[in-house]
NUKOLTI-775368 format. One line per field, with one value per residue (C-alpha): z, y, x; residue number from 0. Coordinates in pm, whole numbers, plus 50000, padded with zeros to 5 digits. Layout:
% residues N
up = c(Z:...)
north = c(Y:...)
east = c(X:...)
vexmar = c(NUM:...)
This chain:
% residues 513
up = c(34678:34988:35183:34920:34939:35320:35336:35070:35281:35589:35390:35264:35614:35752:35472:35518:35892:35877:35563:35720:35803:36093:35995:36273:36193:36373:36417:36648:36756:36927:37075:36816:36986:37302:37496:37374:37007:36845:36503:36351:36442:36117:36074:36397:36388:36497:36601:36680:36964:36863:36499:36456:36088:36021:36173:35975:35971:36019:35699:35622:35450:35668:35922:36181:36015:36021:35900:35891:35782:36032:35785:36079:36071:36307:36466:36591:36780:36869:37231:37295:37403:37184:37250:36992:37048:36898:36860:36850:36963:37287:37530:37826:37669:37869:37582:37397:37416:37358:37473:37217:37261:36941:36851:36521:36631:36622:36242:36192:35852:35687:35378:35287:35302:35346:35579:35934:36080:36439:36508:36774:36921:37122:37087:37196:37278:37561:37382:37128:36773:36713:36997:36898:36520:36359:36038:35746:35715:36091:36075:35780:35963:36275:36078:35903:36243:36399:36118:36168:36527:36598:36666:36880:36754:36653:36634:37011:37087:37318:37484:37781:37579:37625:37294:37438:37226:37238:37534:37297:37134:37468:37572:37236:37276:37620:37475:37169:37360:37526:37208:36984:37151:37083:37360:37482:37371:37023:36732:36588:36218:36122:35791:35532:35206:35041:34690:34450:34507:34302:34526:34425:34736:34749:34414:34500:34436:34086:34000:34145:33899:33592:33631:33963:33868:33712:33563:33359:33133:33311:33655:33596:33406:33530:33421:33404:33679:33983:34206:34228:34175:34544:34490:34147:34060:34316:34127:33874:34146:34091:33753:33876:33781:34126:34442:34670:34623:34808:34624:34702:34490:34632:34547:34913:34913:34891:34746:34878:34770:34955:34868:34868:34817:34933:34757:35015:34771:34408:34459:34731:34767:34985:34922:35132:35080:35153:34967:35119:34949:35081:34921:35029:34875:34952:34925:34952:35233:35339:35704:35843:36191:36421:36312:36549:36683:36419:36137:35912:35739:35849:35634:35629:35332:35323:35009:35188:35397:35405:35331:35384:35266:35354:35199:35243:35226:35342:35144:35229:34963:34958:34603:34454:34128:33978:33688:33452:33286:33558:33904:34147:34458:34730:34874:35216:35250:35490:35359:35549:35473:35686:35618:35789:35768:35885:36124:36225:36251:36564:36504:36755:36681:36768:36674:36437:36253:36265:36387:36268:36448:36266:36431:36229:36274:36161:35952:35984:35790:35791:35611:35526:35179:34948:34595:34373:34100:33836:33574:33263:33027:32688:32522:32616:32449:32561:32917:33055:33404:33588:33932:34092:34340:34658:34614:34937:34787:35040:35018:35087:35097:34751:34882:35198:35317:35548:35869:35874:35500:35408:35134:35200:34877:34863:34613:34575:34555:34367:34028:33767:33637:33314:33183:32866:32808:32487:32482:32184:32250:32424:32407:32618:32542:32791:32834:33151:33173:33485:33499:33774:33802:33578:33299:33180:33435:33222:32981:33004:32753:32829:32672:32822:32673:32796:32649:32824:33117:33446:33291:33197:33018:33061:32932:32955:32905:33048:32768:32956:33226:32966:33214:33130:33288:33206:33416:33408:33620:33659:33857:34193:34163:33966:33876:33728:33604:33653:33520:33650:33490:33832:33982:34314:34447:34684:34707:35055:34974:34604:34455:34276:33960:33837:33772:34141:34260:34321:33969:34033:34187:34310:34472:34461:34344:34510:34359:34560:34443)
north = c(24138:23926:24150:24102:23722:23739:23943:23726:23422:23584:23675:23317:23172:23419:23344:22970:22997:23217:23050:22706:22666:22443:22134:21926:21566:21245:20971:20950:20599:20443:20103:19843:19617:19579:19774:19551:19628:19971:20127:20472:20689:20808:21126:21300:21670:21782:22149:22359:22579:22875:22858:22697:22795:22519:22241:21919:21580:21249:21046:20681:20604:20561:20548:20825:21023:21403:21677:22055:22332:22616:22859:22997:23001:22751:23036:23195:22881:22754:22621:22683:22448:22450:22277:22065:21931:21633:21654:21318:21160:21057:21339:21150:21077:21203:21254:21526:21768:21731:21978:21967:22109:22269:22242:22213:21912:21689:21677:21511:21353:21660:21786:22066:22430:22544:22285:22168:21874:21800:21465:21405:21060:20814:20984:20724:20787:20563:20465:20211:20338:20305:20554:20791:20826:21080:21020:21207:21452:21527:21580:21817:22016:22037:22148:22421:22563:22539:22705:23024:23067:23329:23227:23387:23703:23572:23926:23949:23617:23650:23400:23388:23352:23028:22903:22743:22934:23259:23291:23298:22977:22801:22885:22759:22429:22371:22420:22209:21904:21887:21909:21670:21379:21336:21533:21481:21831:21786:21819:21472:21424:21073:20911:20987:20862:20730:20830:20545:20403:20223:19919:19599:19436:19065:18972:18861:18493:18578:18809:18610:18315:18534:18853:18837:18538:18456:18144:18325:18092:17771:17786:17577:17309:17330:17102:17243:17501:17364:17665:17770:17433:17417:17716:17671:17300:17071:16762:16827:16754:16382:16412:16614:16471:16561:16427:16722:17098:17428:17760:18131:18431:18784:19148:19223:19492:19374:19024:18694:18334:18040:17679:17323:16962:16615:16282:16021:15729:15657:15736:16000:16344:16647:17017:17335:17704:18059:18387:18734:19063:19418:19737:20098:20418:20776:20809:21095:21072:21303:21335:21495:21629:21930:22200:22379:22719:22993:22737:22715:22392:22069:21847:21789:21636:21496:21369:21198:20924:20626:20306:19978:19632:19299:18975:18637:18266:17931:17607:17237:16970:16590:16466:16127:15981:15761:15636:15754:15997:16129:16276:16464:16679:16842:17174:17298:17667:17955:18307:18630:18991:19287:19659:19990:20230:20593:20602:20966:21278:21494:21858:22105:22471:22589:22934:22975:22652:22311:22012:21685:21353:21048:20732:20411:20085:19760:19503:19143:18851:18485:18188:17827:17694:17401:17358:17050:17006:16749:16703:16488:16399:16372:16276:16313:16656:16778:16827:16977:17100:17218:17371:17435:17703:17803:17556:17674:18021:18229:18600:18871:19243:19397:19750:19955:20089:20333:20137:20195:20171:19939:19738:19607:19517:19161:18945:18577:18376:18077:18043:17793:17775:17593:17530:17380:17294:17195:17066:17080:17003:17304:17503:17481:17688:17735:17905:17974:18098:18196:18216:18374:18422:18729:18528:18532:18709:18695:18480:18449:18303:18189:18040:17903:17784:17585:17758:17529:17289:17409:17728:17841:18152:18240:18508:18562:18808:18851:18971:19166:19320:19385:19275:19078:18904:18792:18549:18382:18083:17949:17627:17710:18087:18303:18671:18809:19131:19140:19438:19399:19724:19888:19617:19607:19962:20116:20494:20543:20413:20465:20384:20654:20444:20248:19954:19948:19998:19631:19496:19322:18979:18727:18388:18028:17689:17390:17055:16757:16400)
east = c(26672:26729:26490:26222:26260:26257:25936:25769:25852:25701:25389:25355:25389:25136:24891:24934:24874:24568:24429:24380:24012:23912:23711:23556:23468:23380:23125:22824:22728:22428:22347:22257:21998:22211:22472:22755:22691:22704:22661:22675:22375:22214:22010:22104:22193:22541:22561:22870:22739:22953:22837:22490:22480:22736:22523:22501:22328:22510:22518:22442:22773:22967:22688:22698:22978:22970:23198:23156:23388:23371:23529:23728:24110:24271:24466:24144:24045:24392:24415:24044:23767:23455:23123:22943:22590:22413:22036:21858:21531:21699:21613:21765:22103:22398:22642:22450:22745:23118:23382:23661:24008:24139:24507:24687:24894:24583:24597:24933:24863:24713:24892:24651:24748:24387:24231:24300:24106:24009:23842:23577:23638:23428:23089:22834:22468:22348:22029:21909:21945:21571:21515:21795:21786:21556:21367:21527:21239:21256:21630:21589:21319:21533:21838:21639:21544:21891:22089:21885:22006:22277:22634:22902:23070:23410:23549:23510:23674:23973:24200:23962:23639:23445:23305:22993:22742:22552:22305:22008:22126:22180:21823:21703:21895:21744:21397:21470:21592:21253:21046:21237:21060:20691:20518:20163:20069:20212:19972:19914:19844:19730:19817:19550:19700:20014:20114:20198:20545:20808:20859:20676:20530:20452:20608:20961:20880:20755:21045:21333:21343:21288:21489:21674:21886:22223:22065:21798:21597:21703:21540:21226:21421:21783:22064:22419:22362:22178:22249:21880:21711:21618:21387:21230:21240:21405:21288:21566:21823:21757:21934:22231:22570:22703:22534:22606:22599:22609:22563:22555:22457:22446:22502:22589:22323:21965:21949:22089:22028:22183:22095:22222:22122:22224:22168:22072:22068:21988:21619:21603:21756:21684:21741:21716:21771:21672:21610:21633:21540:21528:21394:21345:21217:21124:20749:20500:20248:19965:19861:19545:19478:19455:19700:19940:19839:19797:19830:19521:19631:19462:19688:20059:20243:20595:20771:21060:20901:21139:20948:21133:21031:21193:21070:21232:21160:21301:21262:21300:21232:21237:21307:21216:21351:21078:21290:21561:21322:21091:21141:20914:20953:20748:20866:20765:20832:20790:20731:20793:20702:20810:20754:20676:20382:20408:20113:20127:20342:20352:20435:20576:20640:20992:21111:20817:20904:20740:20941:20789:20838:20708:20577:20583:20396:20552:20366:20484:20336:20442:20284:20366:20298:20377:20521:20485:20747:20839:21111:21079:21366:21198:21529:21892:21881:21538:21413:21092:21011:20703:20648:20307:20410:20230:19947:19780:19734:19928:19853:20109:20036:20080:20143:20173:19839:19663:19590:19213:19141:18855:19028:19380:19568:19702:19891:19805:20129:19985:20155:20271:20627:20713:21063:21209:21575:21752:22112:22345:22711:22871:22547:22233:21922:21641:21305:21105:20747:20555:20175:19966:19589:19632:19793:20154:20371:20687:20885:21262:21507:21860:22168:22487:22813:23114:23423:23674:23691:23537:23399:23049:22925:22556:22321:21947:21663:21311:21087:20819:21039:21314:21575:21888:22184:22537:22739:23077:23167:23519:23530:23363:23328:23088:23060:22737:22581:22203:22009:21655:21533:21490:21271:21460:21440:21694:21670:21813:22161:22214:22551:22744:22728:22426:22659:22753:22396:22317:22375:22709:22664:22915:22909:23018:22893:23058:22964:23088:23129)
vexmar = c(0:1:2:3:4:5:6:7:8:9:10:11:12:13:14:15:16:17:18:19:20:21:22:23:24:25:26:27:28:29:30:31:32:33:34:35:36:37:38:39:40:41:42:43:44:45:46:47:48:49:50:51:52:53:54:55:56:57:58:59:60:61:62:63:64:65:66:67:68:69:70:71:72:73:74:75:76:77:78:79:80:81:82:83:84:85:86:87:88:89:90:91:92:93:94:95:96:97:98:99:100:101:102:103:104:105:106:107:108:109:110:111:112:113:114:115:116:117:118:119:120:121:122:123:124:125:126:127:128:129:130:131:132:133:134:135:136:137:138:139:140:141:142:143:144:145:146:147:148:149:150:151:152:153:154:155:156:157:158:159:160:161:162:163:164:165:166:167:168:169:170:171:172:173:174:175:176:177:178:179:180:181:182:183:184:185:186:187:188:189:190:191:192:193:194:195:196:197:198:199:200:201:202:203:204:205:206:207:208:209:210:211:212:213:214:215:216:217:218:219:220:221:222:223:224:225:226:227:228:229:230:231:232:233:234:235:236:237:238:239:240:241:242:243:244:245:246:247:248:249:250:251:252:253:254:255:256:257:258:259:260:261:262:263:264:265:266:267:268:269:270:271:272:273:274:275:276:277:278:279:280:281:282:283:284:285:286:287:288:289:290:291:292:293:294:295:296:297:298:299:300:301:302:303:304:305:306:307:308:309:310:311:312:313:314:315:316:317:318:319:320:321:322:323:324:325:326:327:328:329:330:331:332:333:334:335:336:337:338:339:340:341:342:343:344:345:346:347:348:349:350:351:352:353:354:355:356:357:358:359:360:361:362:363:364:365:366:367:368:369:370:371:372:373:374:375:376:377:378:379:380:381:382:383:384:385:386:387:388:389:390:391:392:393:394:395:396:397:398:399:400:401:402:403:404:405:406:407:408:409:410:411:412:413:414:415:416:417:418:419:420:421:422:423:424:425:426:427:428:429:430:431:432:433:434:435:436:437:438:439:440:441:442:443:444:445:446:447:448:449:450:451:452:453:454:455:456:457:458:459:460:461:462:463:464:465:466:467:468:469:470:471:472:473:474:475:476:477:478:479:480:481:482:483:484:485:486:487:488:489:490:491:492:493:494:495:496:497:498:499:500:501:502:503:504:505:506:507:508:509:510:511:512)
C-alpha cells in the first residue's frame, strides 16, 4: 500500500511539472510626444521566434499589454534563452527583439498547477507612438501572415539549442521589417468612398444640453442647478442664490464639462467653462488604385478603419442684471473640431499575402462665435429663458469625407434654445426646446425634487432621441446615469457592460457664499 501511495505521489509530481505550460507576458511601450513620457504601444505584433503561430497583438486595455501561451511545458524551456520580436511601423527601432531567460523561479506568486508565467520587462521602442503603432487592420494583416510561418522543431531541442527561430522564419523577419513601413514601390490605393457611420459630426452643441446632461429639462432656464448655466443660458446666473460656483460633470471616458461663475457686484457677473467630447468608430472604407502584381482587383475595402472625432468648446460670458425680473448675457465662444480621414492604403505582398499600411490626414477646424441669452422671471414660480446660439452661423463638418469630393458636408451651428421652469415647493418642473434651421431638433422634459437638506434628485427625458437621465446630488457631489441612446459612439474601447460604457457620470458642484 505504501508503495502505491509513493508511486502515485511521484506520478502527480511528474504530471504537475510537465503539465505547466509557459506563458510569456509583458508590455511594449513607445514615446508619448517626447522621450521623457511613455505609454503602452497599441496594435504592434509580438512574435515568439521559436513559435510564430503563437504571435499576438498588443491590446488597448491596458495599453501595450501582450500575453501568449506557448503550450510548451516549462521543463522543455527551463534555463534556455528564447527570442521574442516586436513588429511595428518603426523600422529603425533598436529594441525589436528581446532575449528572455526562462526559469520557473520568475513566477513566484503563481498558484496554478497548469500555468507558469515569465514577464518581459522594460521593453521600450525608441520612437514616437504615432510612428510605431500600426492601425488595427494592418496589425491583423501582419498577424495573419506571421502565424503561417514555421517554428522550431521542439522535439529536437536540446540543452545546447538556441531558440532564436527557424532559418526560414529569420529570413522572413528580415524581409518583413523592411516592408512594414510604406515603401516607395508599394501599391498605393487612394480613398474612394466611406460607408455611412454612426458618429454624429458637428452636433455636439445641439446634443449636449438636451441628452448629454445631468440637468435635463432645465438647461435653458436653470434655477436650482446652475452647473451648466455657463454654456446654455448664462443670463440666469444673475438670479443665482449663491454668488460663486465651480462645477464638473464627466464620465471619465469621452465627455467632460467644467464651468464656473463669479458675481462681481449686484449688477454684473461673469462665467466661463469648457466642454470636451470624443467619439470613435470602426468604419468601412473603399480604396482604389493600382493593384499589386498578379492581383486583378483595382479596389481594396476594409471594414475596420478607426475613425476618431474630437469636438470641444470654450465659453466666456459677461452677465448683466437689468432688474429683479430680467437679465441678459453675451457669450463669446471658441469651437474646435478635430478628426482623421484615411487618405490611402499602401499594400506590399509578403509571403503571398497583402500587408496594408494606412496613411491618415488630420482635419482641424476652429471658429469663434457669439451667443445672446436672456432670463425673465414671470412670477416667483415661473421663469422663462432664451438663448440665440452661434449667431455668426459657424459651420462645422457634419461627416468625414473623401478629400477631393466636390461637396463637403457641413452643419450650421446657429440655433435657438427656449426654456421654461415652474416651481412648486420641493418640486421643480422644466422643459427645454432647441430649434435649428431644420425645425425642432429635440424637446426635453425634466423634474427635480429636494428630499432633504443639501440633496437633490433629478430626472429627465429627451422625446425625439428617447434618451433619459437620473441624478442624485448630496451637498457638493453628484452621481448621474445618462443614457443617450447611443449618441456618443465609442467602438474602440467598449466597456464589458453597457452601464459602464460611458453612462455613469460623476462630479461636483461647489457653491460659495
